[in-house]
C-alpha positions as CSV (number, residue, x, y, z in Angstrom):
1,M,110.8,135.6,101.3
2,S,109.6,137.2,98.1
3,Q,110.6,140.0,95.8
4,D,108.8,143.2,96.3
5,T,106.8,144.3,93.2
6,A,105.7,147.7,94.3
7,A,107.6,151.0,94.1
8,P,109.0,152.3,97.4
9,G,106.3,154.1,99.4
10,T,103.4,152.8,97.4
11,S,101.2,149.7,97.4
12,A,101.0,147.5,94.3
13,G,97.8,149.2,93.4
14,G,99.5,152.6,93.3
15,Q,98.1,154.0,96.6
16,P,100.4,155.3,99.4
17,E,101.3,152.6,101.8
18,D,101.0,154.9,104.8
19,Q,97.3,155.4,103.8
20,L,96.4,151.7,103.8
21,K,99.2,150.7,106.1
22,I,99.8,147.6,104.1
23,P,103.5,146.6,104.1
24,S,105.5,144.8,101.3
25,L,106.2,141.1,101.6
26,N,109.9,141.6,102.4
27,T,109.4,143.6,105.6
28,P,110.0,142.1,109.1
29,E,106.3,142.7,109.9
30,M,105.1,141.0,106.8
31,R,107.4,138.0,107.3
32,R,106.0,137.7,110.8
33,I,102.4,137.8,109.5
34,L,103.1,135.1,106.8
35,A,104.9,132.9,109.4
36,S,101.9,133.3,111.7
37,S,99.5,132.3,108.9
38,F,101.6,129.3,107.9
39,I,102.5,128.0,111.4
40,G,99.1,128.6,112.9
41,S,97.4,126.9,110.1
42,A,99.9,124.0,110.2
43,I,99.3,123.4,113.9
44,E,95.5,123.4,113.6
45,F,95.6,121.1,110.6
46,Y,98.1,118.9,112.4
47,D,95.4,118.3,115.0
48,F,92.6,117.9,112.4
49,I,94.4,115.6,110.0
50,L,95.8,113.6,112.9
51,Y,92.3,112.5,113.6
52,A,91.8,111.5,110.0
53,T,94.9,109.4,110.0
54,A,93.9,107.7,113.2
55,A,90.4,107.1,111.9
56,A,91.9,105.3,108.9
57,L,94.2,103.1,111.0
58,V,93.2,103.0,114.7
59,F,89.7,104.0,115.7
60,N,87.9,101.0,114.3
61,S,90.0,98.8,116.6
62,V,89.8,101.0,119.7
63,F,86.4,102.7,119.6
64,F,84.3,100.6,117.2
65,V,85.1,97.1,118.3
66,D,83.1,93.9,117.9
67,L,82.0,95.0,114.4
68,D,82.7,93.5,111.0
69,P,86.0,95.2,109.8
70,A,84.4,96.9,106.9
71,V,81.6,98.2,109.1
72,G,84.1,99.3,111.7
73,I,86.0,101.3,109.1
74,L,82.7,102.9,107.9
75,A,81.8,103.9,111.4
76,S,85.3,105.4,112.0
77,F,84.9,107.4,108.8
78,A,81.5,108.5,109.9
79,T,83.1,110.2,113.0
80,L,85.6,111.8,110.6
81,A,82.7,113.2,108.6
82,V,81.1,114.7,111.7
83,G,84.1,117.0,112.1
84,Y,83.8,118.1,108.5
85,V,80.1,118.8,108.9
86,A,80.9,121.1,111.9
87,R,83.5,123.1,109.8
88,P,81.0,125.3,108.0
89,L,79.2,126.0,111.3
90,G,82.6,127.0,112.7
91,G,83.2,129.2,109.7
92,I,79.9,131.0,110.3
93,I,80.4,131.4,114.0
94,F,84.0,132.5,114.0
95,G,83.5,134.4,110.7
96,H,80.7,136.4,112.4
97,F,83.0,137.5,115.2
98,G,85.9,137.9,112.8
99,D,83.9,140.3,110.7
100,R,82.5,142.2,113.7
101,L,85.3,142.2,116.2
102,G,88.5,141.5,114.2
103,R,90.6,138.6,112.9
104,K,93.3,138.3,115.5
105,G,91.2,137.4,118.6
106,V,89.2,134.9,116.7
107,L,92.3,133.1,115.5
108,I,93.7,132.8,119.1
109,T,90.4,131.4,120.3
110,S,90.1,128.8,117.6
111,M,93.7,127.6,118.2
112,L,93.0,127.1,122.0
113,L,89.8,125.3,121.3
114,M,91.5,122.9,118.9
115,G,94.4,122.2,121.2
116,V,92.1,121.3,124.1
117,A,90.0,118.9,122.0
118,T,92.9,117.2,120.5
119,T,94.7,116.7,123.8
120,V,91.5,115.2,125.4
121,I,91.2,112.7,122.5
122,G,94.7,111.5,123.4
123,L,93.5,110.9,126.9
124,L,90.1,109.4,126.1
125,P,89.4,105.9,127.5
126,T,88.5,103.1,125.0
127,T,85.2,101.4,124.5
128,A,86.5,98.4,126.3
129,Q,87.0,100.6,129.4
130,I,83.9,102.8,129.5
131,G,81.6,101.3,126.9
132,M,79.6,103.4,124.5
133,A,80.5,106.6,126.3
134,A,83.9,106.4,124.5
135,P,82.7,106.7,120.9
136,V,80.1,109.3,122.0
137,A,82.8,111.4,123.6
138,L,85.0,110.9,120.5
139,I,82.2,112.3,118.3
140,C,81.7,115.3,120.6
141,L,85.4,116.1,120.5
142,R,85.5,115.7,116.8
143,V,82.7,118.3,116.5
144,I,84.8,120.7,118.6
145,Q,87.7,120.1,116.3
146,G,85.5,120.9,113.3
147,L,84.3,124.1,114.8
148,A,87.8,125.2,115.6
149,V,89.3,124.5,112.2
150,G,86.3,126.1,110.6
151,G,87.3,129.4,112.1
152,E,91.0,129.0,111.6
153,W,91.6,129.0,107.9
154,G,89.6,132.1,107.0
155,G,91.3,134.2,109.6
156,A,94.8,133.0,108.9
157,M,94.3,133.5,105.2
158,L,92.8,137.0,105.5
159,M,95.5,138.2,108.0
160,A,98.1,137.5,105.2
161,L,96.0,138.6,102.3
162,E,94.7,141.8,103.8
163,H,98.2,142.9,104.8
164,A,99.7,142.2,101.4
165,P,100.0,144.6,98.4
166,K,97.5,143.9,95.6
167,E,100.0,142.3,93.2
168,R,101.1,139.7,95.9
169,R,97.7,138.8,97.3
170,G,97.6,135.3,95.9
171,F,101.0,134.4,97.1
172,A,100.4,135.9,100.6
173,A,97.0,134.1,101.0
174,S,98.6,130.8,100.0
175,F,100.7,130.6,103.3
176,A,97.5,129.5,105.1
177,N,97.0,126.9,102.4
178,M,100.5,125.7,102.6
179,G,100.1,125.3,106.4
180,G,97.4,122.7,105.9
181,P,99.5,120.1,104.1
182,A,102.5,121.0,106.3
183,G,100.4,120.1,109.2
184,A,99.4,116.9,107.4
185,V,103.1,116.1,107.0
186,M,103.7,116.5,110.8
187,A,100.6,114.5,111.7
188,T,101.5,111.7,109.3
189,L,105.1,111.5,110.4
190,A,104.0,111.5,114.1
191,V,101.7,108.5,113.5
192,S,104.3,106.8,111.4
193,A,106.9,107.1,114.2
194,V,104.7,105.3,116.7
195,S,103.4,102.9,114.1
196,V,106.7,101.0,114.3
197,L,105.6,99.7,117.7
198,P,104.1,96.2,117.9
199,D,100.4,96.3,117.1
200,E,99.4,95.6,120.7
201,Q,101.4,98.6,122.0
202,F,100.4,100.8,119.1
203,L,96.7,100.3,119.8
204,A,97.1,100.4,123.6
205,W,99.0,103.7,123.9
206,G,101.2,104.5,120.9
207,W,98.5,106.2,118.9
208,R,97.9,108.6,121.8
209,V,101.3,110.2,121.8
210,P,100.8,112.4,118.6
211,F,97.6,113.7,120.1
212,L,99.3,114.7,123.4
213,L,102.0,116.5,121.5
214,S,99.4,119.0,120.4
215,V,99.9,120.8,123.8
216,V,103.4,121.8,122.8
217,L,102.5,122.8,119.3
218,I,99.6,125.0,120.4
219,G,101.8,126.8,122.9
220,I,104.3,127.6,120.1
221,G,101.5,128.8,117.8
222,L,100.0,131.1,120.4
223,I,103.3,132.8,121.1
224,I,103.7,133.6,117.4
225,R,100.1,134.6,116.8
226,L,99.9,137.0,119.8
227,K,102.7,139.1,118.1
228,V,100.8,139.8,114.9
229,A,98.9,143.1,114.3
230,E,95.3,143.2,113.3
231,S,94.3,143.3,109.6
232,P,94.6,146.9,108.2
233,L,91.6,146.5,106.0
234,F,89.5,145.5,109.0
235,L,90.8,148.5,111.0
236,A,90.0,150.8,108.1
237,L,86.4,149.4,107.9
238,E,86.0,149.6,111.7
239,D,86.7,153.3,111.6
240,K,83.7,153.9,109.3
241,A,80.6,155.0,111.2
242,E,78.0,152.6,109.6
243,E,75.6,150.0,110.9
244,K,77.0,146.5,111.0
245,K,74.7,143.8,109.6
246,I,74.7,140.1,110.4
247,P,77.5,138.8,108.1
248,I,76.1,135.4,107.3
249,L,72.7,136.9,106.3
250,E,74.4,139.4,104.0
251,V,76.6,136.6,102.4
252,L,73.6,134.4,101.7
253,T,71.3,137.1,100.4
254,K,73.7,139.3,98.4
255,Y,76.3,136.7,97.3
256,P,74.5,133.3,97.0
257,K,76.0,132.6,93.5
258,N,79.5,133.2,94.8
259,V,79.0,130.8,97.7
260,I,77.6,128.0,95.5
261,M,80.1,128.4,92.6
262,G,83.1,128.8,94.9
263,T,82.1,125.8,96.9
264,L,81.7,123.5,93.9
265,V,85.1,124.7,92.6
266,G,86.8,124.0,95.9
267,M,85.2,120.6,96.2
268,S,87.5,119.3,93.5
269,S,90.7,119.8,95.6
270,Y,89.0,118.3,98.7
271,T,87.7,115.3,96.8
272,V,91.3,114.4,96.0
273,Q,92.3,114.9,99.6
274,G,89.5,112.7,101.0
275,L,90.1,110.0,98.5
276,M,93.8,109.7,98.5
277,T,94.9,110.7,102.0
278,V,92.2,109.0,104.0
279,W,90.2,106.4,102.0
280,A,93.1,105.2,99.9
281,V,95.4,104.9,102.9
282,S,92.9,102.6,104.6
283,Y,92.2,100.7,101.4
284,V,95.9,99.9,100.6
285,V,96.7,98.9,104.2
286,E,93.5,96.9,105.0
287,T,92.6,95.5,101.6
288,A,95.9,95.4,99.6
289,G,98.0,94.5,102.7
290,M,100.6,97.2,102.2
291,D,103.0,98.0,105.1
292,R,101.4,100.6,107.3
293,T,104.6,102.6,108.1
294,S,105.6,102.7,104.4
295,V,102.2,104.0,103.4
296,L,102.3,106.7,106.0
297,N,105.7,107.8,104.9
298,I,104.5,108.0,101.3
299,K,101.6,110.1,102.5
300,A,103.9,112.5,104.3
301,V,106.0,112.9,101.1
302,G,102.8,113.5,99.2
303,A,101.7,116.3,101.6
304,A,105.2,117.9,101.3
305,L,104.8,117.9,97.5
306,T,101.4,119.6,98.0
307,V,103.2,122.5,99.8
308,V,105.7,122.8,96.9
309,A,102.9,122.8,94.3
310,I,100.9,125.4,96.3
311,W,104.0,127.7,96.4
312,F,104.4,127.7,92.7
313,A,100.7,127.8,91.8
314,A,100.2,130.8,94.1
315,R,103.1,132.7,92.6
316,Y,101.8,132.1,89.1
317,C,98.2,133.0,90.0
318,D,99.5,136.5,90.8
319,R,100.9,136.8,87.2
320,I,98.2,135.1,85.0
321,G,95.2,134.9,87.3
322,R,93.5,132.5,89.7
323,R,91.2,130.8,87.1
324,P,93.9,129.7,84.6
325,V,96.0,128.1,87.2
326,M,93.2,126.4,89.0
327,L,91.8,125.2,85.6
328,I,95.1,123.4,84.9
329,G,94.7,121.4,88.2
330,I,91.0,120.6,87.6
331,T,91.7,119.4,84.0
332,A,94.5,117.2,85.3
333,G,92.3,115.8,88.0
334,A,89.6,114.8,85.5
335,L,92.1,113.1,83.2
336,L,94.0,111.3,85.9
337,A,91.0,109.8,87.9
338,F,90.9,106.5,86.2
339,P,94.7,106.0,85.9
340,I,95.1,106.7,89.6
341,M,92.4,104.2,90.6
342,W,94.2,101.6,88.4
343,M,97.4,102.3,90.3
344,L,95.6,101.7,93.6
345,D,94.0,98.5,92.3
346,A,97.3,97.1,91.2
347,G,98.3,96.6,94.8
348,E,101.9,97.7,94.4
349,L,103.4,100.2,96.9
350,W,105.4,102.1,94.2
351,L,102.3,102.6,92.1
352,F,100.4,103.8,95.1
353,A,103.2,106.3,95.7
354,I,103.0,107.6,92.1
355,G,99.2,107.9,92.3
356,L,99.4,109.8,95.6
357,F,102.1,112.1,94.4
358,L,100.1,112.9,91.2
359,A,97.0,113.6,93.3
360,N,98.7,115.7,96.0
361,G,101.3,117.4,93.9
362,V,99.9,118.0,90.5
363,I,96.2,118.1,91.1
364,Q,95.5,119.3,94.7
365,G,98.4,121.7,95.0
366,T,97.7,123.4,91.7
367,I,94.0,124.0,92.6
368,F,94.7,124.9,96.2
369,G,97.5,127.4,95.6
370,P,95.2,130.2,94.3
371,F,92.2,129.1,96.3
372,G,92.7,131.4,99.3
373,A,92.8,134.5,97.1
374,F,90.0,133.1,94.9
375,T,87.6,132.8,97.8
376,A,88.6,136.1,99.5
377,E,88.0,138.0,96.2
378,L,84.4,136.8,96.0
379,F,83.4,139.0,99.0
380,P,83.8,142.6,100.3
381,T,85.8,143.3,103.5
382,R,82.8,143.6,105.8
383,V,81.8,140.0,105.2
384,R,85.0,138.5,103.8
385,Y,85.8,136.4,106.9
386,T,82.3,134.8,106.9
387,G,82.0,134.4,103.1
388,A,85.5,133.0,102.5
389,S,85.3,130.7,105.5
390,L,81.8,129.4,104.4
391,V,83.0,128.6,100.9
392,Y,86.2,126.9,102.1
393,Q,84.5,124.9,104.8
394,L,81.6,123.8,102.7
395,S,84.1,122.7,100.1
396,S,86.0,120.7,102.6
397,T,82.8,119.1,104.1
398,L,81.3,118.1,100.7
399,G,84.6,117.3,99.1
400,A,86.6,115.5,101.8
401,G,84.2,114.9,104.7
402,F,82.0,112.3,103.0
403,T,84.3,110.9,100.2
404,P,85.9,108.2,102.4
405,M,82.4,106.9,103.3
406,I,81.1,107.3,99.7
407,A,84.2,105.6,98.2
408,T,83.9,102.7,100.7
409,G,80.2,102.3,99.7
410,L,81.0,102.5,95.9
411,V,83.6,99.8,96.2
412,L,81.1,97.6,98.0
413,V,78.5,98.3,95.3
414,A,81.0,97.5,92.5
415,G,81.9,94.2,94.1
416,G,85.4,95.3,95.2
417,E,86.2,97.2,91.9
418,L,87.3,100.8,92.0
419,W,85.8,102.1,88.7
420,L,82.8,103.7,90.3
421,V,85.1,105.7,92.6
422,A,86.9,107.0,89.4
423,V,83.5,107.9,87.9
424,A,82.5,109.9,90.9
425,W,85.9,111.6,91.1
426,C,85.8,112.5,87.4
427,G,82.3,113.9,87.6
428,A,83.2,116.1,90.6
429,F,86.0,117.7,88.6
430,I,84.0,118.3,85.4
431,L,81.4,120.1,87.6
432,A,84.1,122.1,89.2
433,G,85.6,123.2,85.9
434,L,82.2,124.4,84.6
435,C,81.7,126.4,87.8
436,L,85.1,127.9,87.6
437,L,84.4,129.2,84.1
438,G,81.3,130.9,85.5
439,V,83.2,133.0,88.1
440,K,84.9,136.2,87.2
441,E,88.7,136.6,87.6
442,G,89.6,138.4,90.9
443,K,93.3,139.1,90.5
444,D,92.8,142.8,89.9
445,Q,89.9,143.2,92.2
446,D,89.9,146.2,94.5
447,L,89.4,144.8,98.0
448,T,88.5,148.2,99.5
449,A,85.4,148.4,97.4
450,E,82.1,148.5,99.3
451,D,80.6,145.8,97.0
452,L,82.1,143.3,94.7
């Protein structure tokens, strides 16, 4: 899976491996850990992104009926945002127990919670059948999804990063990041497969099938995750006889700058995700009249390109640092905001594809590759689950949770033009670049240090 960079019997930092019990990346145990991080994250994000896809194409016709089409889409995106709002809370709750009790048990719990919520969405009666109880139940289930995914990423990322040798941390942490777009590929293709049905059947029952498939995926994920050992850095910390404080209070009082700066940096990647994989999909289908199945297939290819870009960006961030690689993606994002909006406004499927591929592959993937290690290296082991999860989930909430609604509103304000969306996009990236320059490089950080 990767070439080992440490001498036999030592970690990349020069310490004996039997002391820290951290294997190299080419051992069976490490491969199992990386597979668990990738597959578990992919399954959870399959469920979460599946909702986003359905919100863009289905829910306004199933749960928000008898509304003006634009208002129905806005209401659908509002339920999408609710899940993103719940993600930081999930990061705090699951991060607390992950820092106090261990990473593994929390990951299993979050996966079960997500699976149950997604399956129930697939069984939920429509508004025509049970009235307003349907959208209310949908919102409640979306909150549960948000809580679950809020606890997933931090644990999946840390299980890989905290097992890995120092010189491979960025690459190991990226497997949780690669799992996200991989889950998006699965979710998009699942909806694409049923979208070939006639509209009446697609809206009646076809859209439910991908949600119900979650039962099978969760079962597979649990089997893999149960076989993974607990994080060695957490076990080493647990052996120390010291009073354990409340993680979230320590994060907010001792590391507020890291939380704020890290969040604003991460928002850039999620701004692209919210705009191009949710809002833009709805825009080109509903407004430009592009073929729904073709758009979904393009979205799936774009997510696959994100996985590839994350892979390369993560490998290079272990060589030259997290900040230089992420700065390349942020700079590209600021420069490409207006050209990509022009591509969407042109109303051509092939231009939409180019814009999406640039956004997902060049911009999002380059930023997201080092982001796992970047966030983890902002906090010490005793609060790392809580701190990293909080930064990541706040980034997703502020960057992706509200951008579909904001973009829809900006288009209305601009009289149907997209230039205001480009301005907001560009502004978010300029802010992210300035914040990134204000955070110290963490590539050579000692993660066993008491304070960072």
